[in-house]
N, C-alpha and C positions, 0 to 999 in steps of 0.2 A: 504494500500500500504506500502510496506516495503522499508526502506532506506538502502542503502549499507553502509558498514563501512567506505569506503573511502569518500563517500559523507558526512557522518556525521562528519568525522574528518575535512573536508574542512569548514563546517559550524562553527566549533569551532575555526578555526585559526584566530588570530587577524590580520586584514589587516592594513598595515601601512598607515598613513595619508599622503596625498600629501604634499610635502615640498614646502614652498613658497620661493621666491627669497630673502626675508629678513632673512631667517634662515642661510644663508651661511656667514661665517666669515673667514677672512684671517688668524687669529690666534685664538687658543682656548682662551676663556675668554674675547675676544673682544666684547664690547657691541655696537660697531658702526654698523649700518645697511648698507648693500650694495645691489645693484640691479644687476641682471644678464643682460648682454648686449643682445639687441634684435637681432634676426637672420633673420629679415625681408628682409634685403638686401643680395642677394646671393653673396658669396665671390668668386665663381668660374667663374663669368661672366668676359670675356675678353673685354676690351675696344677696339673699332675698330677705325681706322683712318677715319676722315671725307673725303668724296668723293669730288673731285673737280667738278666744274660745267662742265657738259658734253657739247661738241659741238653739233650743230644741225645735222651734217652729217659727217661721216667718210667713205671715199671711198678707196678701195684697190682692185686691179684686177677687176673682173666683179661684185664685191659686193659693197653694200653701207649699212652702219649701221646707223640707226636712234636711237641713245641712249635714247632720251627723250620718244620715243614711244616703246622702247625695241623691235625693229623690224630690221631684216636683210633682205635685198633685193638682188636678183641677177637680174641685169637689173632693170626692174620695177616689177618683181614678188617676192612676199614674200617667204622666205625660211623657211621651217619647221625645227626648232631647239629648243631643250629643254632650259628651263630658266637657268639652271646651266651652260650649255655650252655657252649660250649667255652672261652670266655674266663673264665667263672666257675670252671670246673674248673682251668684253668691258674693262676689267682690262688690258689685253695685249695691246689694242689699246690706252690706256691712256699714255703708255710709249713705243712707237714703237722703235725698235732697242735696247732697254735696257733689261737686264736680270731681270725677275720677279721671285723671289724665289717661290718654291712650297709652303712654309709656308705662304707667303704673299697671294698667290692665294687662299689657303684654308681659310685663315682668312677673306678675302674679299667675297668669294663666299658662305661660310658657317659661317657667323659671330656668335660668341658665341655658337658654336656647335663643339664638337669633332668629326672629321671624319678621317678615315684611308686614307693614301695617295693613295690607290687603287681607291678611289672615284674620285679623281682628274684625275687619269689615264683614267678611263672609260669615263668621260665627255670630256676630251681632245681628246680622240680617236673619239668620236662622232662628235666633232667640226671639226677635221681634215678631217674626212670622208665627212662631209657636204660641206666643202670648196673645196674638191678635192685636198687637200694638198699632194704634191708628185706626182700627176698625170699630164700628159701633160706639164711638165716643171714648174708647179706651185709650189712655195714654200712660205708658209705664216708663219708658226710657226716652230721654231727649239727647240729641247730639248738639254739642257746642262746637261748631266747625273749627278744626285746627287745634282744639284744646282737649276734648274728651267727651265723656258721657255722664249723665246724671239720672238716677232713678227718681222719678217725680211723683209716683202714685203713693197714696196713703199706705203705710206699712204698720202691721201689728206684730210685735215681737213677743213671744211667750217662751217661758222657761219650762213649762210643763208639757207633757205629751200624753195624748190618749192612746194607750197601747192597743186597744181594739181597732182604732182607726188605722194605726200603723200596720197591724196584722192584715187587715182587709186590703190595704193598699199593696202590701207585699204580695199577697195572693193574686191580686189583679195584675200586678207587674209580671209575676211568673207566668201567667197565662199569655201575656203578650210575647214572651220569648219563645221562638220556635224550638221544638225539642229535637 
């Protein structure tokens, strides 16, 4: 078998030895050994704010949010809503009547992940469609262009929970899931 000239020349090339961390010096002629910092910790990870303790139930219009179960009910029936849209609703309901910036919403709903503002717009649209926002005189969420969103409907927050209602809602939710 014949070896090509390029393959032969590669065999003769001297391969540099891997450098070790102790070979780096701050100044030429310095004999002091230094180590390279470890990059185990990711420097691009954004810290998120701790979430306050959630109430047991938040009611608005015909809806009830059970944040601890991550469940939205209309009456006693569970509402099908994506997890990101439900998280957006939860963040807005933590501060009803206040402006929540788009950046804060994205930081809370997509922690430690870069997303385009269009993602927030898509999930906000799904949330508004599910709530029937703007239909039949219902207004739950308003947009302040370029700044953020505010939950404007009357909200009733309660710390107690009717376990029979939760059990019925869970049974109804389980019926919605295909087996």
